[in-house]
N, CA, C and O of each residue as an XYZ file, in Angstrom:
808
protein
N      14.364     20.538    -19.306
C      13.218     21.178    -18.659
C      13.060     20.654    -17.229
O      13.136     19.449    -16.990
N      12.841     21.560    -16.292
C      12.614     21.164    -14.903
C      11.293     20.408    -14.781
O      10.291     20.795    -15.382
N      11.298     19.317    -13.992
C      10.085     18.518    -13.821
C       9.888     18.152    -12.356
O      10.852     18.008    -11.605
N       8.635     18.006    -11.963
C       8.313     17.568    -10.610
C       8.804     16.135    -10.438
O       8.634     15.312    -11.337
N       9.404     15.832     -9.306
C       9.944     14.493     -9.068
C       8.842     13.457     -8.873
O       9.079     12.260     -9.034
N       7.640     13.910     -8.529
C       6.552     12.974     -8.253
C       5.724     12.660     -9.494
O       5.547     11.492     -9.841
N       5.211     13.700    -10.169
C       4.335     13.468    -11.329
C       5.072     13.598    -12.655
O       4.514     13.285    -13.707
N       6.338     14.063    -12.615
C       7.206     14.195    -13.790
C       6.777     15.309    -14.740
O       7.304     15.411    -15.848
N       5.833     16.140    -14.321
C       5.367     17.233    -15.166
C       6.112     18.522    -14.836
O       6.611     18.677    -13.721
N       6.195     19.455    -15.801
C       6.788     20.762    -15.494
C       6.003     21.447    -14.374
O       4.795     21.238    -14.262
N       6.654     22.249    -13.553
C       5.987     22.842    -12.385
C       4.704     23.594    -12.700
O       3.778     23.581    -11.890
N       4.621     24.257    -13.865
C       3.446     25.089    -14.114
C       2.195     24.267    -14.443
O       1.094     24.816    -14.485
N       2.350     22.970    -14.674
C       1.169     22.116    -14.855
C       1.205     20.912    -13.909
O       0.538     19.903    -14.135
N       2.004     21.048    -12.843
C       2.114     19.963    -11.857
C       0.750     19.658    -11.250
O      -0.003     20.566    -10.899
N       0.441     18.363    -11.132
C      -0.865     17.926    -10.649
C      -0.889     17.587     -9.161
O      -1.957     17.323     -8.607
N       0.247     17.591     -8.521
C       0.336     17.035     -7.173
C      -0.611     17.712     -6.180
O      -1.194     17.040     -5.329
N      -0.768     19.030     -6.281
C      -1.635     19.747     -5.341
C      -3.112     19.524     -5.641
O      -3.963     19.799     -4.796
N      -3.421     19.031     -6.825
C      -4.821     18.876     -7.237
C      -5.304     17.433     -7.215
O      -6.480     17.173     -7.470
N      -4.418     16.494     -6.915
C      -4.829     15.095     -6.911
C      -5.779     14.833     -5.746
O      -5.496     15.229     -4.615
N      -6.902     14.170     -6.012
C      -7.789     13.802     -4.907
C      -7.253     12.573     -4.193
O      -6.455     11.819     -4.751
N      -7.692     12.374     -2.965
C      -7.447     11.111     -2.289
C      -8.690     10.265     -2.524
O      -9.725     10.475     -1.892
N      -8.578      9.320     -3.428
C      -9.720      8.516     -3.848
C      -9.903      7.357     -2.869
O      -9.076      6.447     -2.805
N     -10.984      7.402     -2.118
C     -11.260      6.355     -1.135
C     -11.858      5.143     -1.837
O     -12.878      5.254     -2.518
N     -11.228      3.995     -1.671
C     -11.696      2.758     -2.281
C     -11.346      1.587     -1.379
O     -10.348      1.620     -0.658
N     -12.167      0.561     -1.425
C     -11.815     -0.662     -0.699
C     -10.788     -1.476     -1.463
O     -10.237     -2.443     -0.938
N     -10.529     -1.085     -2.709
C      -9.565     -1.793     -3.550
C      -8.197     -1.114     -3.502
O      -8.081      0.053     -3.128
N      -7.181     -1.856     -3.881
C      -5.845     -1.313     -4.095
C      -5.413     -1.680     -5.513
O      -5.981     -2.575     -6.139
N      -4.404     -0.973     -6.001
C      -3.900     -1.219     -7.352
C      -2.410     -1.520     -7.294
O      -1.623     -0.775     -6.710
N      -2.050     -2.632     -7.918
C      -0.651     -3.020     -8.015
C      -0.233     -2.876     -9.477
O      -0.771     -3.553    -10.353
N       0.717     -2.000     -9.731
C       1.178     -1.753    -11.095
C       2.444     -2.532    -11.372
O       3.413     -2.447    -10.617
N       2.439     -3.284    -12.443
C       3.639     -3.965    -12.913
C       4.142     -3.153    -14.100
O       3.644     -3.294    -15.217
N       5.132     -2.302    -13.847
C       5.543     -1.283    -14.804
C       6.771     -1.703    -15.606
O       7.777     -2.143    -15.049
N       6.667     -1.559    -16.911
C       7.825     -1.774    -17.776
C       8.846     -0.678    -17.508
O       8.474      0.476    -17.297
N      10.118     -1.024    -17.513
C      11.144     -0.045    -17.164
C      11.171      1.141    -18.126
O      11.625      2.221    -17.748
N      10.700      0.967    -19.350
C      10.663      2.079    -20.302
C       9.645      3.146    -19.912
O       9.722      4.285    -20.372
N       8.685      2.768    -19.055
C       7.634      3.702    -18.662
C       8.041      4.586    -17.492
O       7.376      5.586    -17.219
N       9.099      4.244    -16.811
C       9.414      4.899    -15.545
C       9.741      6.380    -15.677
O       9.504      7.142    -14.740
N      10.275      6.801    -16.806
C      10.682      8.192    -16.960
C       9.758      8.990    -17.879
O      10.076     10.124    -18.235
N       8.625      8.415    -18.264
C       7.715      9.085    -19.195
C       6.669      9.904    -18.443
O       5.903      9.366    -17.645
N       6.646     11.200    -18.704
C       5.654     12.060    -18.067
C       4.241     11.733    -18.545
O       3.266     12.043    -17.860
N       4.128     11.111    -19.716
C       2.814     10.745    -20.252
C       2.262      9.476    -19.613
O       1.145      9.064    -19.925
N       3.031      8.855    -18.724
C       2.581      7.641    -18.058
C       1.525      7.983    -17.013
O       1.761      8.824    -16.146
N       0.364      7.338    -17.089
C      -0.713      7.637    -16.145
C      -0.675      6.733    -14.917
O      -1.510      6.871    -14.024
N       0.280      5.816    -14.862
C       0.416      4.959    -13.695
C       0.748      5.754    -12.442
O       0.246      5.453    -11.359
N       1.599      6.774    -12.590
C       1.944      7.608    -11.453
C       0.739      8.420    -10.972
O       0.581      8.666     -9.776
N      -0.097      8.828    -11.910
C      -1.329      9.542    -11.557
C      -2.222      8.653    -10.695
O      -2.776      9.105     -9.694
N      -2.357      7.396    -11.086
C      -3.152      6.440    -10.326
C      -2.542      6.188     -8.948
O      -3.242      6.224     -7.936
N      -1.241      5.936     -8.917
C      -0.574      5.616     -7.658
C      -0.639      6.770     -6.664
O      -0.669      6.550     -5.454
N      -0.661      7.997     -7.174
C      -0.716      9.156     -6.307
C      -2.113      9.526     -5.862
O      -2.279     10.416     -5.028
N      -3.125      8.856     -6.403
C      -4.513      9.207     -6.095
C      -5.220      8.167     -5.235
O      -6.028      8.522     -4.377
N      -4.928      6.889     -5.452
C      -5.589      5.816     -4.701
C      -4.585      5.246     -3.702
O      -3.574      4.675     -4.111
N      -4.841      5.389     -2.397
C      -3.877      4.922     -1.383
C      -3.700      3.398     -1.406
O      -4.562      2.657     -1.880
N      -2.559      2.963     -0.879
C      -2.321      1.539     -0.687
C      -1.749      0.798     -1.867
O      -1.576     -0.419     -1.814
N      -1.450      1.524     -2.944
C      -0.962      0.857     -4.147
C       0.530      0.593     -4.121
O       1.253      1.063     -3.242
N       0.971     -0.172     -5.108
C       2.384     -0.538     -5.239
C       2.774     -0.434     -6.704
O       2.010     -0.827     -7.586
N       3.961      0.095     -6.961
C       4.531      0.083     -8.304
C       5.723     -0.864     -8.300
O       6.708     -0.627     -7.601
N       5.634     -1.930     -9.076
C       6.713     -2.905     -9.195
C       7.306     -2.808    -10.603
O       6.571     -2.709    -11.586
N       8.617     -2.835    -10.692
C       9.281     -2.805    -11.993
C       9.376     -4.224    -12.544
O       9.828     -5.141    -11.858
N       8.941     -4.392    -13.796
C       8.966     -5.722    -14.402
C      10.355     -6.021    -14.958
O      10.936     -5.231    -15.702
N      10.858     -7.170    -14.577
C      12.095     -7.708    -15.162
C      11.849     -9.182    -15.444
O      11.341     -9.913    -14.594
N      12.208     -9.600    -16.626
C      11.877    -10.961    -17.056
C      12.506    -12.021    -16.147
O      11.851    -12.995    -15.778
N      13.766    -11.829    -15.792
C      14.480    -12.856    -15.039
C      14.507    -12.589    -13.536
O      14.948    -13.442    -12.766
N      14.044    -11.428    -13.117
C      14.072    -11.078    -11.695
C      12.725    -10.506    -11.275
O      12.574     -9.286    -11.205
N      11.746    -11.359    -10.994
C      10.434    -10.858    -10.567
C      10.555    -10.030     -9.296
O      11.396    -10.303     -8.440
N       9.715     -9.031     -9.187
C       9.740     -8.139     -8.040
C       9.303     -8.888     -6.775
O       8.198     -9.428     -6.725
N      10.154     -8.922     -5.770
C       9.873     -9.683     -4.558
C       8.708     -9.121     -3.764
O       7.972     -9.869     -3.120
N       8.537     -7.801     -3.806
C       7.410     -7.195     -3.091
C       6.095     -7.657     -3.701
O       5.167     -8.029     -2.983
N       6.019     -7.633     -5.021
C       4.803     -8.075     -5.689
C       4.549     -9.556     -5.436
O       3.413     -9.953     -5.177
N       5.589    -10.374     -5.509
C       5.419    -11.802     -5.249
C       4.897    -12.041     -3.832
O       4.063    -12.917     -3.604
N       5.398    -11.254     -2.895
C       4.928    -11.389     -1.525
C       3.466    -11.004     -1.377
O       2.722    -11.657     -0.646
N       3.050     -9.947     -2.068
C       1.657     -9.516     -2.012
C       0.729    -10.546     -2.638
O      -0.380    -10.765     -2.151
N       1.179    -11.179     -3.715
C       0.353    -12.183     -4.381
C       0.063    -13.380     -3.482
O      -0.948    -14.061     -3.650
N       0.948    -13.629     -2.538
C       0.756    -14.757     -1.618
C       0.145    -14.332     -0.286
O      -0.029    -15.157      0.611
N      -0.179    -13.049     -0.157
C      -0.742    -12.517      1.084
C      -2.239    -12.819      1.123
O      -2.986    -12.394      0.241
N      -2.669    -13.547      2.137
C      -4.053    -14.010      2.220
C      -5.061    -12.890      2.455
O      -6.267    -13.123      2.373
N      -4.591    -11.686      2.744
C      -5.520    -10.574      2.963
C      -6.144    -10.079      1.656
O      -7.196     -9.440      1.664
N      -5.480    -10.383      0.532
C      -5.884     -9.800     -0.744
C      -6.529    -10.823     -1.677
O      -6.310    -12.030     -1.567
N      -7.335    -10.292     -2.602
C      -7.898    -11.075     -3.698
C      -7.363    -10.464     -4.993
O      -7.975     -9.542     -5.532
N      -6.237    -10.959     -5.499
C      -5.636    -10.365     -6.695
C      -6.502    -10.603     -7.933
O      -7.034    -11.694     -8.138
N      -6.628     -9.568     -8.743
C      -7.397     -9.642     -9.993
C      -6.554     -9.022    -11.096
O      -6.208     -7.843    -11.025
N      -6.225     -9.797    -12.102
C      -5.460     -9.291    -13.236
C      -6.402     -8.598    -14.209
O      -7.333     -9.214    -14.726
N      -6.159     -7.321    -14.457
C      -6.960     -6.565    -15.418
C      -6.249     -6.652    -16.763
O      -5.231     -5.997    -16.987
N      -6.806     -7.477    -17.659
C      -6.079     -7.804    -18.886
C      -7.061     -8.393    -19.897
O      -7.972     -9.124    -19.508
N      -6.894     -8.089    -21.191
C      -7.817     -8.631    -22.195
C      -7.714    -10.150    -22.297
O      -6.616    -10.697    -22.403
N      -8.846    -10.822    -22.266
C      -8.844    -12.283    -22.335
C      -8.280    -12.781    -23.664
O      -7.743    -13.886    -23.738
N      -8.400    -11.967    -24.712
C      -7.877    -12.366    -26.018
C      -6.354    -12.482    -25.999
O      -5.777    -13.200    -26.815
N      -5.699    -11.774    -25.067
C      -4.243    -11.815    -24.980
C      -3.766    -12.887    -24.004
O      -2.602    -13.287    -24.042
N      -4.650    -13.349    -23.138
C      -4.238    -14.199    -22.015
C      -4.303    -15.671    -22.379
O      -5.229    -16.376    -21.979
N      -3.340    -16.125    -23.120
C      -3.399    -17.492    -23.630
C      -3.139    -18.531    -22.547
O      -3.452    -19.705    -22.744
N      -2.577    -18.133    -21.410
C      -2.321    -19.085    -20.329
C      -3.433    -19.080    -19.282
O      -3.347    -19.794    -18.283
N      -4.465    -18.287    -19.502
C      -5.504    -18.120    -18.503
C      -6.625    -19.139    -18.703
O      -7.087    -19.344    -19.825
N      -7.058    -19.770    -17.627
C      -8.193    -20.689    -17.699
C      -9.473    -19.887    -17.890
O      -9.629    -18.808    -17.320
N     -10.381    -20.418    -18.692
C     -11.609    -19.685    -18.987
C     -12.416    -19.399    -17.730
O     -13.048    -18.349    -17.619
N     -12.394    -20.333    -16.782
C     -13.202    -20.137    -15.572
C     -12.579    -19.134    -14.613
O     -13.146    -18.856    -13.556
N     -11.407    -18.582    -14.969
C     -10.798    -17.552    -14.130
C     -11.359    -16.172    -14.432
O     -11.105    -15.225    -13.687
N     -12.123    -16.043    -15.522
C     -12.710    -14.755    -15.874
C     -13.777    -14.367    -14.858
O     -14.664    -15.161    -14.546
N     -13.687    -13.140    -14.344
C     -14.640    -12.673    -13.348
C     -15.783    -11.944    -14.037
O     -15.560    -10.969    -14.756
N     -16.988    -12.407    -13.821
C     -18.162    -11.801    -14.432
C     -18.765    -10.718    -13.542
O     -19.280     -9.715    -14.038
N     -18.701    -10.922    -12.232
C     -19.343    -10.011    -11.308
C     -18.490     -9.825    -10.058
O     -17.813    -10.751     -9.611
N     -18.533     -8.611     -9.499
C     -17.810     -8.343     -8.266
C     -18.402     -9.128     -7.095
O     -17.747     -9.296     -6.066
N     -19.622     -9.601     -7.246
C     -20.270    -10.363     -6.180
C     -19.596    -11.713     -5.945
O     -19.819    -12.350     -4.915
N     -18.774    -12.147     -6.896
C     -18.121    -13.450     -6.758
C     -16.869    -13.393     -5.897
O     -16.255    -14.427     -5.633
N     -16.482    -12.206     -5.458
C     -15.291    -12.068     -4.621
C     -15.607    -12.352     -3.162
O     -16.704    -12.033     -2.704
N     -14.686    -12.936     -2.425
C     -14.881    -13.131     -0.986
C     -15.007    -11.784     -0.266
O     -14.248    -10.857     -0.548
N     -15.943    -11.676      0.643
C     -16.191    -10.412      1.322
C     -15.075    -10.027      2.281
O     -14.917     -8.852      2.613
N     -14.299    -11.011      2.728
C     -13.249    -10.726      3.709
C     -11.893    -10.444      3.063
O     -10.880    -10.365      3.758
N     -11.869    -10.293      1.748
C     -10.609    -10.029      1.046
C     -10.598     -8.611      0.481
O     -11.644     -8.061      0.136
N      -9.406     -8.028      0.393
C      -9.231     -6.720     -0.238
C      -9.028     -6.922     -1.740
O      -8.082     -7.601     -2.139
N      -9.890     -6.349     -2.580
C      -9.665     -6.472     -4.031
C      -8.356     -5.784     -4.417
O      -8.140     -4.618     -4.087
N      -7.495     -6.505     -5.108
C      -6.203     -5.961     -5.535
C      -6.110     -6.102     -7.044
O      -5.851     -7.191     -7.557
N      -6.319     -5.011     -7.748
C      -6.272     -5.028     -9.213
C      -4.831     -4.906     -9.685
O      -4.121     -3.974     -9.305
N      -4.404     -5.847    -10.511
C      -3.053     -5.830    -11.074
C      -3.123     -5.283    -12.491
O      -3.806     -5.844    -13.348
N      -2.414     -4.186    -12.735
C      -2.394     -3.558    -14.051
C      -0.986     -3.634    -14.621
O      -0.019     -3.250    -13.963
N      -0.875     -4.127    -15.837
C       0.422     -4.152    -16.518
C       0.616     -2.795    -17.179
O      -0.083     -2.452    -18.132
N       1.562     -2.036    -16.669
C       1.770     -0.654    -17.102
C       2.842     -0.618    -18.185
O       4.038     -0.567    -17.898
N       2.383     -0.645    -19.445
C       3.283     -0.722    -20.587
C       2.469     -0.445    -21.838
O       1.253     -0.266    -21.762
N       3.130     -0.406    -22.994
C       2.368     -0.378    -24.233
C       1.652     -1.715    -24.371
O       2.030     -2.691    -23.723
N       0.627     -1.769    -25.205
C      -0.131     -3.019    -25.342
C       0.730     -4.142    -25.891
O       0.575     -5.297    -25.493
N       1.641     -3.812    -26.806
C       2.534     -4.832    -27.337
C       3.475     -5.356    -26.256
O       3.719     -6.559    -26.163
N       3.998     -4.446    -25.444
C       4.861     -4.859    -24.338
C       4.086     -5.662    -23.304
O       4.591     -6.648    -22.768
N       2.852     -5.234    -23.026
C       2.047     -5.890    -21.990
C       1.800     -7.356    -22.332
O       1.828     -8.213    -21.449
N       1.564     -7.640    -23.581
C       1.336     -9.029    -23.982
C       2.579     -9.882    -23.716
O       2.476    -10.997    -23.204
N       3.741     -9.354    -24.064
C       4.993    -10.085    -23.831
C       5.265    -10.234    -22.336
O       5.709    -11.290    -21.884
N       5.000     -9.184    -21.576
C       5.226     -9.234    -20.136
C       4.362    -10.301    -19.483
O       4.823    -11.047    -18.619
N       3.111    -10.365    -19.904
C       2.219    -11.401    -19.370
C       2.751    -12.796    -19.708
O       2.829    -13.667    -18.842
N       3.111    -12.994    -20.966
C       3.577    -14.317    -21.403
C       4.812    -14.780    -20.632
O       4.982    -15.976    -20.391
N       5.670    -13.842    -20.245
C       6.919    -14.193    -19.562
C       6.822    -14.041    -18.037
O       7.844    -14.003    -17.353
N       5.611    -13.956    -17.512
C       5.420    -13.796    -16.063
C       4.472    -14.875    -15.552
O       3.280    -14.614    -15.390
N       4.971    -16.072    -15.297
C       4.096    -17.169    -14.885
C       3.342    -16.906    -13.588
O       2.311    -17.532    -13.342
N       3.834    -15.996    -12.754
C       3.121    -15.687    -11.516
C       1.805    -14.946    -11.765
O       0.991    -14.800    -10.853
N       1.598    -14.479    -13.003
C       0.324    -13.851    -13.362
C      -0.671    -14.854    -13.937
O      -1.873    -14.589    -13.986
N      -0.169    -15.991    -14.364
C      -1.017    -16.976    -15.021
C      -1.915    -17.659    -13.993
O      -1.453    -18.055    -12.923
N      -3.182    -17.794    -14.318
C      -4.104    -18.493    -13.438
C      -4.795    -17.609    -12.415
O      -5.662    -18.079    -11.679
N      -4.420    -16.325    -12.357
C      -5.098    -15.418    -11.435
C      -6.513    -15.124    -11.920
O      -6.767    -15.177    -13.124
N      -7.441    -14.816    -11.015
C      -8.739    -14.303    -11.461
C      -8.510    -13.089    -12.359
O      -7.651    -12.256    -12.071
N      -9.272    -12.988    -13.439
C      -8.996    -11.941    -14.424
C     -10.252    -11.147    -14.753
O     -11.338    -11.701    -14.924
N     -10.073     -9.837    -14.835
C     -11.136     -8.937    -15.263
C     -10.814     -8.458    -16.666
O      -9.814     -7.776    -16.886
N     -11.667     -8.819    -17.611
C     -11.531     -8.370    -18.993
C     -12.507     -7.222    -19.195
O     -13.720     -7.417    -19.126
N     -11.985     -6.027    -19.443
C     -12.849     -4.859    -19.576
C     -13.610     -4.842    -20.890
O     -14.494     -4.007    -21.081
N     -13.279     -5.750    -21.795
C     -14.025     -5.859    -23.039
C     -13.692     -4.757    -24.023
O     -12.758     -3.981    -23.821
N     -14.467     -4.702    -25.085
C     -14.203     -3.758    -26.171
C     -15.204     -2.609    -26.212
O     -15.228     -1.851    -27.182
N     -16.028     -2.466    -25.181
C     -17.059     -1.438    -25.185
C     -16.557     -0.093    -24.691
O     -17.226      0.923    -24.884
N     -15.398     -0.067    -24.060
C     -14.854      1.173    -23.509
C     -14.112      1.944    -24.602
O     -13.471      1.351    -25.469
N     -14.208      3.264    -24.547
C     -13.505      4.115    -25.496
C     -12.516      4.993    -24.754
O     -12.873      5.657    -23.780
N     -11.293      4.996    -25.206
C     -10.247      5.740    -24.521
C     -10.326      7.230    -24.818
O     -10.613      7.641    -25.942
N     -10.067      8.033    -23.788
C      -9.970      9.477    -23.931
C      -8.509      9.926    -23.940
O      -8.221     11.119    -24.039
N      -7.610      8.985    -23.840
C      -6.185      9.289    -23.760
C      -5.685      9.728    -25.134
O      -5.847      9.004    -26.116
N      -5.083     10.904    -25.204
C      -4.699     11.475    -26.491
C      -3.207     11.774    -26.608
O      -2.769     12.421    -27.560
N      -2.441     11.303    -25.645
C      -1.033     11.701    -25.607
C      -0.113     10.737    -26.333
O       1.040     11.067    -26.611
N      -0.615      9.543    -26.642
C       0.156      8.594    -27.446
C      -0.774      7.941    -28.446
O      -1.984      7.866    -28.229
N      -0.213      7.476    -29.526
C      -1.002      6.773    -30.528
C      -1.310      5.361    -30.050
O      -0.418      4.648    -29.590
N      -2.587      4.953    -30.159
C      -2.975      3.594    -29.805
C      -3.527      2.902    -31.042
O      -4.020      3.549    -31.966
N      -3.437      1.585    -31.045
C      -3.877      0.827    -32.214
C      -5.396      0.712    -32.286
O      -5.963      0.546    -33.366
N      -6.042      0.800    -31.144
C      -7.484      0.604    -31.101
C      -8.047      1.520    -30.035
O      -7.454      1.665    -28.966
N      -9.191      2.143    -30.312
C      -9.765      3.108    -29.373
C     -10.201      2.462    -28.064
O     -10.402      3.159    -27.070
N     -10.349      1.132    -28.052
C     -10.712      0.430    -26.817
C      -9.498      0.082    -25.972
O      -9.645     -0.471    -24.882
N      -8.311      0.393    -26.449
C      -7.095      0.157    -25.667
C      -6.950      1.276    -24.651
O      -6.456      2.356    -24.976
N      -7.371      1.024    -23.441
C      -7.358      2.039    -22.401
C      -5.955      2.221    -21.840
O      -5.153      1.287    -21.829
N      -5.666      3.438    -21.374
C      -4.409      3.654    -20.670
C      -4.560      3.133    -19.241
O      -5.637      2.687    -18.846
N      -3.487      3.192    -18.480
C      -3.474      2.582    -17.153
C      -4.544      3.162    -16.230
O      -5.294      2.412    -15.605
N      -4.618      4.475    -16.140
C      -5.588      5.069    -15.213
C      -7.024      4.849    -15.698
O      -7.932      4.721    -14.877
N      -7.242      4.803    -17.003
C      -8.588      4.510    -17.507
C      -9.001      3.083    -17.149
O     -10.163      2.837    -16.826
N      -8.063      2.150    -17.203
C      -8.362      0.774    -16.798
C      -8.751      0.730    -15.323
O      -9.651     -0.013    -14.931
N      -8.064      1.532    -14.509
C      -8.391      1.594    -13.081
C      -9.778      2.185    -12.868
O     -10.528      1.715    -12.013
N     -10.123      3.204    -13.634
C     -11.451      3.818    -13.530
C     -12.532      2.787    -13.840
O     -13.531      2.697    -13.127
N     -12.329      2.009    -14.907
C     -13.319      0.988    -15.271
C     -13.373     -0.121    -14.227
O     -14.443     -0.671    -13.965
N     -12.235     -0.452    -13.632
C     -12.217     -1.471    -12.579
C     -13.024     -1.006    -11.369
O     -13.740     -1.801    -10.761
N     -12.913      0.271    -11.016
C     -13.685      0.822     -9.905
C     -15.178      0.812    -10.218
O     -15.997      0.520     -9.346
N     -15.527      1.127    -11.450
C     -16.939      1.071    -11.846
C     -17.459     -0.358    -11.760
O     -18.571     -0.589    -11.285
N     -16.665     -1.306    -12.214
C     -17.050     -2.714    -12.139
C     -17.249     -3.142    -10.692
O     -18.120     -3.958    -10.389
N     -16.442     -2.588     -9.814
C     -16.527     -2.912     -8.390
C     -17.747     -2.272     -7.734
O     -18.105     -2.620     -6.608
N     -18.385     -1.337     -8.437
C     -19.547     -0.650     -7.891
C     -19.207      0.651     -7.184
O     -20.058      1.228     -6.508
N     -17.979      1.116     -7.331
C     -17.544      2.339     -6.670
C     -17.580      3.505     -7.661
O     -16.547      3.994     -8.119
N     -18.799      3.929     -7.973
C     -19.002      4.967     -8.982
C     -18.396      6.304     -8.557
O     -17.837      7.019     -9.388
N     -18.500      6.645     -7.278
C     -17.970      7.925     -6.804
C     -16.451      7.960     -6.921
O     -15.884      8.957     -7.368
N     -15.790      6.878     -6.521
C     -14.338      6.807     -6.636
C     -13.907      6.881     -8.094
O     -12.930      7.553     -8.425
N     -14.642      6.188     -8.968
C     -14.327      6.215    -10.400
C     -14.474      7.621    -10.957
O     -13.654      8.051    -11.768
N     -15.510      8.348    -10.532
C     -15.739      9.710    -11.014
C     -14.635     10.647    -10.547
O     -14.185     11.506    -11.304
N     -14.194     10.484     -9.295
C     -13.087     11.298     -8.783
C     -11.815     11.083     -9.590
O     -11.126     12.037     -9.952
N     -11.518      9.839     -9.864
C     -10.302      9.518    -10.603
C     -10.409      9.999    -12.047
O      -9.418     10.430    -12.636
N     -11.603      9.927    -12.612
C     -11.812     10.406    -13.978
C     -11.615     11.917    -14.060
O     -11.052     12.416    -15.034
N     -12.074     12.648    -13.044
C     -11.885     14.096    -13.015
C     -10.397     14.438    -12.992
O      -9.956     15.360    -13.678
N      -9.627     13.691    -12.200
C      -8.185     13.902    -12.135
C      -7.521     13.587    -13.473
O      -6.616     14.299    -13.905
N      -7.974     12.518    -14.124
C      -7.433     12.145    -15.432
C      -7.745     13.215    -16.477
O      -6.905     13.519    -17.324
N      -8.952     13.786    -16.420
C      -9.316     14.859    -17.356
C      -8.403     16.062    -17.180
O      -7.993     16.688    -18.157
N      -8.085     16.384    -15.923
C      -7.162     17.484    -15.655
C      -5.775     17.167    -16.201
O      -5.099     18.048    -16.732
N      -5.353     15.920    -16.073
C      -4.075     15.464    -16.619
C      -4.025     15.720    -18.126
O      -3.038     16.252    -18.636
N      -5.086     15.341    -18.833
C      -5.145     15.567    -20.278
C      -5.098     17.058    -20.610
O      -4.381     17.480    -21.517
N      -5.875     17.849    -19.860
C      -5.928     19.289    -20.108
C      -4.566     19.937    -19.898
O      -4.145     20.784    -20.686
N      -3.887     19.539    -18.842
C      -2.582     20.122    -18.558
C      -1.553     19.793    -19.634
O      -0.701     20.615    -19.971
N      -1.648     18.569    -20.170
C      -0.717     18.223    -21.240
C      -0.995     19.023    -22.505
O      -0.070     19.357    -23.246
N      -2.254     19.329    -22.754
C      -2.576     20.184    -23.901
C      -2.017     21.589    -23.677
O      -1.556     22.231    -24.621
N      -2.057     22.065    -22.437
C      -1.447     23.363    -22.121
C       0.049     23.320    -22.395
O       0.619     24.281    -22.912
N       0.683     22.208    -22.050
C       2.113     22.057    -22.282
C       2.424     22.084    -23.778
O       3.387     22.720    -24.206
N       1.603     21.393    -24.569
C       1.813     21.391    -26.024
C       1.637     22.778    -26.607
O       2.401     23.197    -27.477
N       0.623     23.494    -26.123
C       0.391     24.858    -26.624
C       1.545     25.767    -26.259
O       1.955     26.602    -27.066
N       2.076     25.618    -25.058
C       3.207     26.431    -24.636
C       4.438     26.136    -25.493
O       5.209     27.035    -25.828
N       4.609     24.843    -25.843
C       5.765     24.449    -26.652
C       5.669     25.004    -28.068
O       6.669     25.449    -28.633
N       4.469     24.979    -28.641
C       4.296     25.451    -30.026
C       4.350     26.972    -30.132
O       4.678     27.509    -31.190
N       4.028     27.672    -29.037
C       4.016     29.139    -29.080
C       5.359     29.738    -28.628
O       5.562     30.950    -28.696
N       6.259     28.878    -28.171
C       7.562     29.374    -27.716
C       8.370     29.888    -28.910
O       8.312     29.299    -29.989
N       9.125     30.982    -28.732
C       9.921     31.522    -29.843
C      11.054     30.593    -30.237
O      11.815     30.902    -31.154
């Protein structure tokens, strides 16, 4: 099947012309498992195409991405790992961020999202010492996922773009979060159109 090179969706449900440019003071750095790179159901590309200034780094256990390592040491940014505290066994308790007010005003918030299945994400974190000790945002268990394209073990396990939406809300950027949520809803709707087209095909 022919697919768009950017969003990986078939042309008749391609999202590229409908993606908003979400204005935010934050940026998003995705650490993507190589298995996710060719999946059209991956919402990391949706996020990267909507919020400017982001980076997609491919995770390799023995070869950390040099671009990401360079960004982590860049004094312009305040990196924040978005990850469940229950999984972060190497994280100091005082690294948990309770409020966006605790961030330095002269730094750009840089949310780091591990783009993988939850089982993969836990292993990726454990084998990535450059993530250990970073300030961490735990979105908690109160969020409910609307993502319906893959089976998840728990309804609070958000997909990548949903985690970004919650991070924007935590940052106080309700308008940006709403814009991104609208784009995500369209993503879900288009995939349902694709499923309907597949089931009705002769």
